[in-house]
Backbone bond lengths (Angstrom), bond angles and torsions (degrees), N, CA, C in turn:
res aa  C-N    CA-C-N  psi(-1)  N-CA   C-N-CA  omega(-1)  CA-C   N-CA-C  phi
1 X - - - 1.438 - - 1.567 111.08 -
2 X 1.336 116.18 125.35 1.486 119.35 178.55 1.509 108.63 -92.56
3 X 1.370 113.15 164.20 1.464 118.59 179.90 1.513 109.63 -67.36
4 X 1.378 115.63 -39.65 1.491 116.62 -179.36 1.521 111.01 -66.80
5 X 1.292 121.58 -39.05 1.416 122.73 178.71 1.571 110.05 -62.80
6 X 1.300 114.25 -43.95 1.485 118.13 178.71 1.539 111.07 -63.18
7 X 1.312 117.69 -41.97 1.511 121.25 174.47 1.494 113.07 -58.79
8 X 1.318 115.53 -44.37 1.458 119.63 -179.15 1.554 109.74 -67.60
9 X 1.299 116.01 -40.30 1.487 117.92 179.19 1.561 109.05 -60.62
10 X 1.332 114.74 -48.67 1.504 116.56 -178.43 1.494 112.19 -62.96
11 X 1.360 117.11 -29.62 1.463 119.10 -175.86 1.509 113.32 -83.24
12 X 1.305 117.84 -37.57 1.418 123.55 -172.22 1.525 118.29 -104.06
13 X 1.318 115.39 -18.22 1.483 118.92 -176.40 1.548 108.77 -125.69
14 X 1.365 115.75 75.16 1.412 120.98 179.90 1.557 112.29 -94.61
15 X 1.332 115.57 -14.40 1.469 118.73 179.84 1.522 111.18 -70.96
16 X 1.331 111.48 162.40 1.452 116.57 177.58 1.504 115.18 -55.84
17 X 1.282 117.90 141.09 1.535 121.68 172.22 1.514 108.10 -67.98
18 X 1.334 117.26 149.87 1.461 120.78 175.75 1.484 114.18 -51.82
19 X 1.367 118.21 -31.66 1.466 123.31 174.83 1.565 108.56 -56.22
20 X 1.272 115.05 -46.03 1.542 121.60 -178.25 1.564 107.97 -60.25
21 X 1.321 115.08 -50.00 1.459 118.31 -178.49 1.519 110.04 -57.59
22 X 1.365 115.97 -45.98 1.412 122.62 -177.65 1.610 108.42 -58.00
23 X 1.297 121.02 -49.64 1.410 123.60 -176.59 1.558 109.59 -65.68
24 X 1.335 115.91 -33.66 1.480 116.73 179.86 1.531 111.32 -69.23
25 X 1.365 114.99 -39.24 1.437 118.77 179.15 1.510 113.05 -68.50
26 X 1.267 117.22 -37.69 1.489 120.44 176.82 1.520 109.15 -62.28
27 X 1.319 117.15 -44.24 1.492 121.81 178.85 1.511 109.22 -61.28
28 X 1.265 116.81 -36.78 1.546 120.23 -177.18 1.530 111.47 -63.92
29 X 1.295 117.89 -27.74 1.446 123.01 -175.90 1.473 111.68 -94.61
30 X 1.342 120.01 -3.94 1.451 125.52 -176.49 1.493 114.80 -92.39
31 X 1.303 117.48 147.26 1.457 123.21 166.84 1.544 107.46 -133.96
32 X 1.340 116.58 153.33 1.464 122.41 -172.95 1.586 111.86 -53.25
33 X 1.318 119.26 -26.23 1.476 121.86 -176.27 1.502 110.39 -90.44
34 X 1.335 120.70 -4.19 1.394 123.34 -174.85 1.533 114.07 -82.01
35 X 1.395 114.84 162.40 1.472 120.89 170.44 1.520 107.37 -106.67
36 X 1.311 115.94 136.22 1.473 122.47 177.42 1.536 110.27 -120.01
37 X 1.337 114.57 132.85 1.472 119.63 179.91 1.549 109.00 -119.39
38 X 1.322 113.24 127.71 1.451 120.56 176.42 1.522 109.09 -102.10
39 X 1.396 113.65 107.43 1.422 119.15 -177.51 1.588 109.67 -87.03
40 X 1.298 116.16 108.84 1.471 121.94 -174.18 1.525 107.26 85.99
41 X 1.296 115.37 56.57 1.509 120.88 -171.41 1.511 113.72 -77.67
42 X 1.308 119.03 -16.66 1.452 122.62 177.11 1.494 112.32 89.91
43 X 1.329 117.66 173.09 1.495 121.51 -171.45 1.512 112.72 -63.73
44 X 1.313 117.64 -35.81 1.488 119.84 -177.92 1.500 110.45 -117.35
45 X 1.346 119.78 14.47 1.441 123.80 -179.28 1.505 115.99 39.71
46 X 1.392 114.81 57.51 1.458 118.62 -172.71 1.479 117.73 -65.21
47 X 1.347 115.65 -28.83 1.493 118.58 176.46 1.471 110.63 -82.94
48 X 1.315 118.72 -41.27 1.485 119.39 -173.70 1.568 109.17 -63.78
49 X 1.314 118.91 -37.41 1.457 119.84 -178.26 1.464 114.03 -64.28
50 X 1.337 120.63 -16.73 1.420 122.36 178.22 1.526 113.52 -73.38
51 X 1.367 113.43 -11.72 1.538 115.57 -177.76 1.512 112.06 -108.66
52 X 1.343 114.97 22.05 1.502 119.15 -177.78 1.506 111.06 -53.96
53 X 1.297 121.33 -39.89 1.458 122.87 -175.12 1.513 110.94 -94.68
54 X 1.345 119.14 4.01 1.446 119.70 -171.50 1.566 113.79 -114.52
55 X 1.332 113.46 -3.20 1.513 115.60 178.60 1.524 106.22 -148.67
56 X 1.350 112.81 150.25 1.462 120.35 -179.87 1.480 113.19 -68.78
57 X 1.322 118.60 -38.10 1.415 124.79 -171.97 1.534 108.13 -132.42
58 X 1.329 117.14 127.99 1.436 122.51 179.54 1.498 111.24 -122.04
59 X 1.348 119.09 116.35 1.405 125.87 -171.03 1.557 108.84 -115.72
60 X 1.315 119.23 127.80 1.497 122.70 176.51 1.505 108.81 -116.21
61 X 1.309 117.36 138.07 1.423 122.02 179.75 1.561 108.74 -132.64
62 X 1.326 117.73 127.88 1.455 119.28 175.66 1.510 109.29 -161.31
63 X 1.367 116.58 160.62 1.452 123.56 175.12 1.490 112.48 -85.68
64 X 1.271 118.96 -13.84 1.482 121.00 178.52 1.487 113.46 -78.34
65 X 1.318 118.22 160.33 1.444 119.57 172.53 1.459 111.49 -78.90
66 X 1.353 117.73 134.85 1.409 119.90 -179.03 1.522 113.88 -76.96
67 X 1.288 117.42 141.34 1.463 121.22 -174.60 1.488 112.94 -65.25
68 X 1.308 116.61 -48.27 1.505 122.79 -176.16 1.486 109.74 -142.91
69 X 1.299 115.96 168.87 1.446 122.96 169.48 1.509 108.73 -73.85
70 X 1.312 116.87 129.86 1.425 120.19 -178.78 1.495 110.09 -113.92
71 X 1.353 119.99 110.23 1.430 123.40 -177.27 1.537 111.40 -58.74
72 X 1.344 115.60 137.12 1.433 118.64 174.67 1.543 112.78 89.27
73 X 1.329 118.07 -5.64 1.448 123.26 -178.93 1.540 112.24 -113.19
74 X 1.335 116.90 138.87 1.399 122.86 170.05 1.529 107.94 -96.19
75 X 1.338 117.19 112.70 1.443 121.97 -176.47 1.499 111.99 -112.56
76 X 1.322 116.30 128.26 1.507 121.40 -177.62 1.524 107.44 -122.27
77 X 1.376 115.30 127.68 1.476 119.97 176.07 1.545 106.08 -90.89
78 X 1.338 115.78 97.65 1.453 121.19 -175.17 1.489 109.16 -164.51
79 X 1.296 116.91 170.13 1.454 127.17 174.79 1.541 110.26 -76.06
80 X 1.355 117.48 139.17 1.459 117.59 -179.23 1.503 113.89 -72.90
81 X 1.375 112.92 -5.83 1.454 118.30 174.51 1.565 113.48 -88.67
82 X 1.287 116.51 -0.13 1.489 122.46 178.42 1.565 107.91 -153.18
83 X 1.261 118.67 77.80 1.441 126.26 -175.39 1.544 113.60 -93.23
84 X 1.347 116.89 130.92 1.464 119.92 178.11 1.509 113.73 -78.93
85 X 1.347 113.93 55.21 1.487 123.38 -175.37 1.493 109.05 -122.11
86 X 1.251 118.53 139.68 1.465 122.89 -177.20 1.554 111.10 -62.29
87 X 1.318 113.95 148.31 1.485 118.39 175.74 1.509 109.71 -67.25
88 X 1.360 116.00 142.02 1.439 124.29 175.60 1.554 112.10 54.71
89 X 1.359 113.64 43.35 1.468 119.24 -177.48 1.532 112.59 -115.68
90 X 1.331 118.34 -5.03 1.471 120.23 -174.69 1.512 106.15 -125.53
91 X 1.343 115.68 145.73 1.460 120.96 179.47 1.531 111.42 -100.33
92 X 1.314 118.80 -31.74 1.446 122.68 -179.07 1.627 107.96 -132.64
93 X 1.250 113.72 126.58 1.459 120.47 168.80 1.509 108.71 -112.99
94 X 1.378 116.86 129.81 1.461 120.31 177.74 1.491 111.42 -123.20
95 X 1.324 115.66 152.52 1.461 119.69 177.80 1.537 105.56 -151.46
96 X 1.322 115.63 115.90 1.412 124.84 177.70 1.454 113.94 -106.89
97 X 1.362 119.28 119.27 1.477 121.10 178.10 1.562 110.63 60.18
98 X 1.262 116.94 41.38 1.472 122.20 -176.60 1.526 112.49 -123.24
99 X 1.306 116.59 -46.87 1.395 120.97 -173.12 1.508 118.47 -57.46
100 X 1.374 115.87 -24.33 1.443 120.29 174.50 1.493 114.54 -67.52
101 X 1.348 114.94 -14.62 1.534 118.12 178.15 1.529 111.67 -98.64
102 X 1.283 118.40 -3.89 1.464 119.70 -176.75 1.494 112.68 -72.81
103 X 1.332 117.78 124.27 1.426 122.91 -179.94 1.534 112.74 -95.27
104 X 1.324 119.44 -16.74 1.487 123.06 178.08 1.534 107.96 -129.20
105 X 1.320 118.22 75.94 1.430 118.44 179.70 1.476 117.85 -57.39
106 X 1.327 114.68 -38.46 1.453 117.83 179.93 1.529 112.57 -57.45
107 X 1.278 116.31 -40.84 1.460 117.60 179.76 1.532 110.06 -73.17
108 X 1.266 119.33 -37.35 1.484 121.32 -178.01 1.552 111.04 -69.35
109 X 1.328 118.45 -39.83 1.448 120.13 175.45 1.497 111.98 -66.01
110 X 1.349 116.00 -42.50 1.507 119.60 177.95 1.514 111.54 -64.62
111 X 1.280 118.26 -38.31 1.471 120.92 -179.84 1.522 110.46 -70.60
112 X 1.255 115.97 -36.45 1.507 118.69 -179.73 1.521 108.07 -69.57
113 X 1.262 118.58 -39.59 1.455 125.40 177.72 1.482 109.06 -59.65
114 X 1.327 117.01 -40.38 1.408 122.04 -176.89 1.543 111.98 -65.41
115 X 1.269 119.47 -45.87 1.479 124.96 -173.75 1.563 108.24 -75.85
116 X 1.335 118.72 -24.18 1.454 118.13 -178.07 1.531 110.82 -76.23
117 X 1.348 113.85 148.35 1.376 121.88 171.66 1.549 108.67 -78.23
118 X 1.374 120.66 150.63 1.453 119.83 172.58 1.524 110.48 -54.41
119 X 1.361 113.12 131.30 1.454 118.77 -176.91 1.551 112.79 93.83
120 X 1.370 116.00 -8.80 1.437 120.82 -179.02 1.526 110.83 -75.95
121 X 1.337 115.46 172.25 1.445 120.33 -173.67 1.513 113.16 -133.71
122 X 1.300 115.87 142.19 1.448 124.87 174.51 1.489 108.65 -109.16
123 X 1.329 116.44 113.19 1.483 122.92 -173.68 1.536 108.31 -113.31
124 X 1.309 117.00 124.89 1.475 116.64 179.87 1.530 110.02 -143.32
125 X 1.317 114.65 148.59 1.452 124.47 172.40 1.566 106.62 -120.41
126 X 1.314 116.32 126.95 1.448 119.82 -173.51 1.513 109.51 -144.10
127 X 1.299 116.75 159.90 1.501 120.69 176.98 1.477 111.46 -67.37
128 X 1.345 118.36 142.65 1.424 127.56 176.39 1.515 108.14 -84.41
129 X 1.314 117.54 127.38 1.488 121.29 -175.30 1.531 109.53 -65.36
130 X 1.338 117.89 -21.09 1.492 119.66 -178.28 1.495 113.17 -92.09
131 X 1.313 117.58 0.37 1.473 120.27 172.27 1.539 108.36 -69.39
132 X 1.355 113.13 148.32 1.531 117.13 -178.01 1.516 110.08 -60.24
133 X 1.319 118.50 -38.33 1.480 120.51 -177.85 1.557 108.63 -65.16
134 X 1.322 117.39 -38.35 1.498 118.51 177.72 1.511 111.25 -66.73
135 X 1.365 115.55 -41.32 1.448 119.89 -177.95 1.516 109.83 -61.32
136 X 1.359 115.68 -44.00 1.443 120.80 179.90 1.517 109.49 -64.97
137 X 1.352 118.23 -42.56 1.479 123.04 179.13 1.551 111.94 -59.97
138 X 1.392 113.75 -34.28 1.484 115.13 -179.83 1.506 109.10 -73.08
139 X 1.308 120.67 -27.15 1.472 123.74 -174.94 1.498 109.63 -81.03
140 X 1.413 115.04 -28.58 1.452 116.24 -176.13 1.533 109.49 -97.49
141 X 1.247 120.88 132.89 1.495 123.65 177.84 1.522 110.70 -53.31
142 X 1.362 114.40 141.24 1.460 121.13 -175.39 1.551 113.81 -57.56
143 X 1.365 114.63 -26.35 1.426 118.36 -173.93 1.590 110.24 -67.44
144 X 1.381 114.97 -20.93 1.447 116.83 -178.53 1.576 111.97 -93.03
145 X 1.332 118.87 -9.38 1.498 123.25 -173.43 1.561 110.94 -60.72
146 X 1.360 117.42 -47.61 1.492 115.39 -175.12 1.536 112.01 -55.59
147 X 1.343 116.04 -45.07 1.524 118.62 -178.02 1.531 109.17 -65.77
148 X 1.329 119.77 -45.42 1.418 119.69 179.85 1.510 116.43 -63.16
149 X 1.346 116.38 -41.98 1.462 118.72 178.79 1.555 111.26 -70.33
150 X 1.342 117.22 -30.41 1.501 120.74 174.88 1.488 110.44 -60.59
151 X 1.362 116.36 -40.68 1.466 120.77 -174.67 1.514 111.61 -80.32
152 X 1.356 118.33 -36.15 1.458 119.02 -177.78 1.537 114.48 -86.40
153 X 1.366 116.78 -35.87 1.469 118.46 -176.93 1.490 112.91 -114.06
154 X 1.365 119.29 -9.92 1.416 122.28 -179.84 1.502 112.71 76.41
155 X 1.273 121.70 15.61 1.499 125.40 178.51 1.478 107.72 -78.59
156 X 1.334 114.95 147.06 1.495 122.09 175.60 1.508 110.70 -62.81
157 X 1.360 116.15 135.66 1.450 118.97 -177.70 1.516 115.24 -61.81
158 X 1.355 118.29 -29.29 1.442 120.79 -179.96 1.546 112.88 -74.58
159 X 1.334 114.10 -8.24 1.506 118.93 176.08 1.510 113.36 -101.88
160 X 1.344 116.96 14.14 1.456 122.32 177.63 1.525 106.15 -107.82
161 X 1.325 117.51 125.56 1.483 121.10 -176.33 1.543 110.45 -121.02
162 X 1.350 113.04 156.23 1.517 120.14 178.90 1.563 109.71 -55.31
163 X 1.339 115.20 141.88 1.437 120.33 176.29 1.552 110.57 -106.69
164 X 1.333 113.38 149.32 1.478 121.86 178.96 1.428 114.14 -122.56
165 X 1.373 119.90 -34.35 1.465 125.68 178.12 1.515 111.85 54.57
166 X 1.395 117.18 45.28 1.445 118.65 178.85 1.545 114.64 -93.56
167 X 1.325 114.67 -7.06 1.492 117.26 175.88 1.579 107.43 -139.48
168 X 1.238 115.49 53.18 1.493 120.62 -171.96 1.494 112.42 -124.75
169 X 1.277 118.25 26.43 1.438 123.18 170.63 1.521 109.71 -135.41
170 X 1.306 118.45 163.26 1.457 122.88 179.58 1.567 109.94 -58.09
171 X 1.310 113.71 -45.43 1.481 117.53 179.02 1.520 114.11 -63.59
172 X 1.284 117.92 -39.07 1.444 121.83 179.10 1.557 110.76 -66.21
173 X 1.314 112.63 -44.64 1.533 113.83 -179.76 1.500 109.89 -65.54
174 X 1.321 119.12 -37.31 1.421 122.65 179.08 1.563 111.29 -62.20
175 X 1.348 113.21 -41.26 1.443 120.26 -179.17 1.479 115.60 -64.06
176 X 1.402 113.94 -51.10 1.446 119.98 -175.05 1.540 108.88 -75.32
177 X 1.246 119.13 -34.02 1.500 122.64 178.84 1.536 107.96 -66.04
178 X 1.286 118.89 -45.75 1.437 120.61 179.04 1.502 113.24 -62.02
179 X 1.329 115.76 -44.80 1.457 119.64 179.52 1.516 113.20 -60.13
180 X 1.315 115.29 -35.14 1.474 117.78 -177.39 1.545 111.50 -81.95
181 X 1.335 116.40 -21.14 1.440 119.77 -179.56 1.563 115.94 110.76
182 X 1.348 114.92 3.47 1.472 120.65 179.37 1.506 114.87 -76.36
183 X 1.350 114.10 151.77 1.478 121.87 166.42 1.542 106.22 -97.57
184 X 1.324 116.59 142.96 1.461 120.47 174.37 1.532 108.44 -90.58
185 X 1.373 114.48 109.97 1.468 118.84 177.95 1.485 114.10 -86.25
186 X 1.379 116.23 -32.19 1.450 122.29 178.42 1.501 111.60 -150.01
187 X 1.320 113.93 138.87 1.489 119.55 172.63 1.585 104.22 -144.03
188 X 1.289 113.94 118.34 1.484 120.27 -177.84 1.509 110.88 -135.69
189 X 1.294 116.60 146.59 1.428 123.25 166.18 1.532 110.09 -95.71
190 X 1.378 114.88 134.56 1.442 119.85 -178.14 1.539 109.19 -129.04
191 X 1.317 116.23 148.68 1.480 120.50 177.65 1.554 108.96 -115.68
192 X 1.318 112.47 172.68 1.445 117.70 177.41 1.589 107.68 -157.03
193 X 1.275 116.71 178.82 1.463 118.59 178.05 1.566 107.48 -65.73
194 X 1.362 115.15 153.13 1.495 116.14 -178.31 1.568 112.88 -78.11
195 X 1.253 115.86 84.82 1.427 120.46 -172.55 1.531 116.29 -62.61
196 X 1.349 113.01 -26.62 1.452 117.09 -179.18 1.497 114.08 -71.23
197 X 1.358 116.72 -8.99 1.467 118.75 -177.79 1.531 112.23 -116.93
198 X 1.357 116.54 19.69 1.458 120.11 177.18 1.512 112.37 -64.13
199 X 1.346 118.57 -15.93 1.454 123.91 -176.83 1.527 111.26 -79.97
200 X 1.378 118.32 -10.41 1.424 122.16 -174.39 1.490 109.61 -146.58
201 X 1.382 116.99 116.51 1.450 122.13 -175.49 1.526 113.23 -61.36
202 X 1.342 119.01 -44.31 1.448 122.51 -179.77 1.469 113.88 -61.72
203 X 1.382 116.45 -46.84 1.481 121.22 178.28 1.538 109.80 -63.81
204 X 1.332 115.92 -39.29 1.474 120.12 178.15 1.571 110.61 -59.37
205 X 1.333 113.33 -41.16 1.450 118.46 179.72 1.532 111.36 -63.34
206 X 1.371 118.47 -45.04 1.439 122.87 177.91 1.535 110.10 -61.25
207 X 1.346 116.26 -44.52 1.431 120.13 -177.09 1.585 110.63 -69.93
208 X 1.307 116.94 -28.57 1.443 120.52 174.65 1.514 111.02 -63.56
209 X 1.342 118.87 -41.60 1.442 123.06 179.19 1.520 109.33 -61.53
210 X 1.372 114.02 -45.12 1.476 118.93 179.46 1.481 112.44 -61.35
211 X 1.337 118.50 -45.39 1.468 123.84 -179.52 1.569 109.39 -60.20
212 X 1.325 117.26 -46.26 1.440 120.32 -178.85 1.586 111.16 -62.70
213 X 1.369 115.11 -37.89 1.464 121.10 -178.35 1.543 110.02 -64.10
214 X 1.301 116.75 -51.09 1.472 118.69 -174.91 1.521 111.98 -73.45
215 X 1.306 117.36 -19.55 1.443 120.77 174.61 1.536 109.93 -79.64
216 X 1.247 117.95 -35.40 1.500 123.47 -179.00 1.538 115.10 -72.38
217 X 1.333 114.47 -40.08 1.461 123.02 -176.15 1.487 109.91 -94.91
218 X 1.334 117.25 107.51 1.490 118.76 -169.54 1.510 113.12 -57.90
219 X 1.339 119.99 -44.70 1.471 118.49 179.28 1.501 115.17 -58.51
220 X 1.347 118.84 -10.97 1.440 124.04 178.38 1.480 114.27 -102.00
221 X 1.377 114.60 -0.49 1.466 117.03 -179.84 1.502 114.23 -57.42
222 X 1.339 117.24 -28.53 1.440 117.96 -175.43 1.553 113.01 -67.92
223 X 1.335 115.91 -3.94 1.479 120.35 177.42 1.527 113.08 -93.61
224 X 1.370 114.62 -2.18 1.452 119.97 178.01 1.530 112.20 -64.48
225 X 1.320 116.10 157.71 1.452 121.91 -168.86 1.523 115.84 -71.32
226 X 1.261 118.94 -25.00 1.522 120.41 -172.26 1.528 111.18 -123.64
227 X 1.336 113.70 151.94 1.437 123.67 172.04 1.605 105.55 -116.79
228 X 1.317 117.20 124.94 1.424 118.77 177.23 1.535 108.93 -115.66
229 X 1.297 114.95 124.59 1.510 119.98 -171.31 1.527 112.22 -131.28
230 X 1.285 113.97 136.15 1.491 119.70 167.92 1.532 111.00 -124.10
231 X 1.286 114.61 118.02 1.457 124.01 178.08 1.552 111.67 -103.06
232 X 1.285 115.57 144.38 1.481 119.19 -179.02 1.532 107.29 -121.63
233 X 1.348 112.65 133.99 1.482 119.49 169.15 1.464 108.95 -83.53
234 X 1.330 118.76 120.60 1.488 119.36 -177.56 1.487 112.29 -62.87
235 X 1.363 115.39 155.65 1.468 120.26 177.16 1.498 110.54 -61.69
236 X 1.275 116.68 -36.66 1.472 123.23 171.99 1.530 108.41 -127.72
237 X 1.301 118.76 128.72 1.450 121.09 -176.11 1.483 111.83 -169.50
238 X 1.322 119.38 -144.49 1.427 122.45 -179.37 1.518 109.92 -63.85
239 X 1.267 116.89 136.44 1.453 121.56 -179.55 1.527 111.27 -69.82
240 X 1.334 116.22 140.88 1.495 120.62 -176.47 1.537 109.70 -64.20
241 X 1.398 114.77 -32.01 1.443 113.99 177.98 1.484 114.09 -65.69
242 X 1.351 115.05 -31.84 1.481 118.33 174.25 1.417 111.78 -67.16
243 X 1.411 119.72 -39.73 1.433 120.76 175.86 1.467 112.94 -62.56
244 X 1.327 118.13 -37.38 1.474 120.91 179.11 1.541 109.85 -67.05
245 X 1.411 115.26 -38.13 1.425 117.49 179.70 1.538 112.32 -64.29
246 X 1.382 114.18 -40.21 1.439 119.28 179.78 1.550 109.71 -62.97
247 X 1.309 119.03 -40.68 1.488 120.59 178.78 1.506 108.69 -64.46
248 X 1.331 120.66 -40.31 1.456 121.46 179.69 1.485 110.27 -67.95
249 X 1.295 118.68 -37.37 1.532 120.90 -178.12 1.520 108.26 -69.52
250 X 1.340 118.36 -39.31 1.433 121.46 -179.50 1.563 108.99 -64.55
251 X 1.343 114.85 -38.03 1.519 117.76 -177.13 1.484 106.92 -68.56
252 X 1.343 119.51 -39.49 1.459 124.25 -178.39 1.540 109.81 -61.97
253 X 1.352 113.55 -43.60 1.462 118.34 -177.94 1.553 110.61 -62.31
254 X 1.410 115.06 -45.04 1.408 119.27 -178.02 1.564 111.56 -68.99
255 X 1.347 116.00 -29.11 1.459 120.37 179.08 1.490 110.54 -73.18
């Protein structure tokens, strides 16, 4: 991070980061008696632990090994497309920076639908496939991503995962949500500071101009870096037994 990039960030990006908006929206849908599930919670479940006093049951699911035992959390080492969680037992499912890694969105949407109670919500924030960072990531083989991200953002290489971008457009979200039985309550494009250019002040300045332009001109909003989605499971809709059958059928086809 250069001093110029930090100065420009402080000057031009004072609004809340999309992560902040995501956490605020999750909190808005919670009540103390609810169960919250974090799909792809991470090694230390950093987002989930923030809701310890806001929900009765906190469930974390991820394929990574958890760093430590976290009191008050149910942690499951498994795929988010096959969770050992009871049907209709969760009111809110959240996923932050996870859906871009999903290779089987049909299965993940159906499984999320299954664990949600009628009227429950699936809230996720994910990379937009039309963002320049996503386009570059698609062009560069996944095996090089950990090294690149560690150099540009300073993130640990073991926390960088392969991207698939199979549910990272408006059309894809509409398709998979409809197939699972969800209603789309919210779909928004969000921008942020150009974090990939913090290592170079001049490049950060150019990227800042680009970010401001696509934010200001509405027809260009679809180029912003993030997609924020809230899906709702209807009070009456697709039967959970049907969702389970679809998951089993999909598994059989792949097998």
